[in-house]
Residue, then its C-alpha position, 0 to 999 in steps of 0.5 A: m922245346p926240343m924237336p921230336l923224332p920225325d915219325h909220321t909221313p903220313s902215318q905215325d912212326a912212318g916216313p916216306r922211306a921204307a926200312s929194311a930188315g932181314a928176309g921174311t920181315p914184311l917191312d915194305g911201306v914201314s919207314e926207317t923213322a918208324v923203327w927209330t921211334v920204336r927203338m927209342r920207346a923200347h929204350e925209354s921203357g927200360r929206364a928206371d925213371a921211364l915216363f911211360q911203359d911200352p912193352l910191345a916196343a921191344e917186340f916190334l924192334a925185334s921183328a923190324g931188325p936194326a935201323g939207322a939213326p936220325p939225320g945230322s949230328g947236332v944237339l937236337q939228335k941228342v935231345l930226341p929220346d927225351w923229347l919223345a918220352v915227354r911228348t908221349r907222356f903228354f899225349d897219354d895223359h891228354l887222351i886218358a883225361a879226354a876218355r874219362s871226360g866222356c870221349r869214349q871214341v879215340v882216333v889215332l891218325g897215322a897210328g903206325l906202331d902206336t900201342r896206346a890201345y894196349r898200354l893205357d888204363w882206358p875207362a870201360g867202353t873205350h873204342v880206339f880206332e887206328v888209322d894208317l896205311p895197309a902196309v903199316h897195319a900188315f906189319k903191326e898185325q904180324v907182331l901183335a899176333g891176334r892179341t887184344p887189349d885188356v879193356a879198350r876195343r881196338t879197330a885198325v882202319a886201313a886208309d891213306l890220310a892224304g885221300d878220302w879216309q873218312e869213309a873207311l873210318l865210318a865203315a869201321g864203326f866210327d860214330p860222328g854223333r859221339p864225342t871223340a878224342w883225336l890224336c895227330e902226333g908227329l903227323l901234320f908237319y909232313l903234309a902239304p898245307e892244303a893236305v893239312e887243311r883237308l885233314v883238319d876240316t874232315v876231323s872238324e866235320l866228324s867231331a861232335p860237341g865235346s870232342s877233344l884233339g891233341a896235335e903236334c905242330l912245328n912253330a913257324d916262328a922258329a923254323d929259321s932259327p940257328f937251333v932249328k934250321p940245321w935240323l930241318e935241312a938234315l931232314s930235307g936232305s934225308g928225304t923226310p922234309w917237314v913242309w907245314h909250319l904253323a904260326d899263332a896256333e891258337h888262332w889257327w885252330g880256332g879258325h877251324g872251330w876248336q878252342a885250343r891251347v899251346a902247352d907250356l911244358i915247363e909247367l910239367p915236372y917230368a918235362v922240367e926234369r928231362f930237359a934240365p940238362y939242356l936248359e942251361a945251354f939252351p934256355t929258350l928251348d921252351k919257345e923254339s921248335m915244336i909245340l903241343v896243342t890240345a883243343t876242345r870242340p865247343a857246342d857252337s863251333g863251326q868252320g871259319v869261326g871268328s875270322t879266317p885262320p892264318h895259314g900255315r906254310 
């Protein structure tokens, strides 16, 4: 499928380069990619055929001020808004299904400017934890101005995902004995392989049987393709490299105790409709670039189940 907007490093919607805005706007620590992403979310919300509604996106955008554009000028940059819409809708549906199936704890790792706690139709009793860097939360809280979600309970957890973040999550009220729905959207490919291993091992250790997970991964088999390589080179040149690539996703996640499935987005009518303008020129889009993984934690799961997982790179 088309490549997504780079929006987490290591926070969702937060790359390593800080955005700039007018005086008095606390954007230190919030990246340009965060603003690119929220701009696309605001645009999607205004479409007649929008795949999701994010009314807070326009408010974040107004507070952040103007942003630049993703690096490079290839076809992938033209696809980014539609990919973001499909990806967002896919994980929206996944999280709501998980919550309705009993995962009333939801943890968004690298939450950035995500507003799912506010905009999704959560079942009663859902508690959404948003884990991100303190600077990202500071900007977000200024825009939210004390508003609370209609149904879900929302807790902001200030922590660095490259460090010992689980203690902050536990201190915020997270219960590892309850099934949890985890989301790693636009996050893992920014991290070094050893950092991904640590993060996923921690998620696995904190996940009770029946937990679920959604993750976006870069397909290692496509990283050197003519379609993908120029995009990765543009990202690297802009200071936002993607360094973790994954081969055989189902096996890799299985080695960490998860029963995983790679989504076939061509099965989804809304994805087919959005990508139709590109599929004639790029008929192998569904086999190149990014993959969306959903997984569940079975009762007999454990680290290293079956065999040692193949390494990402």
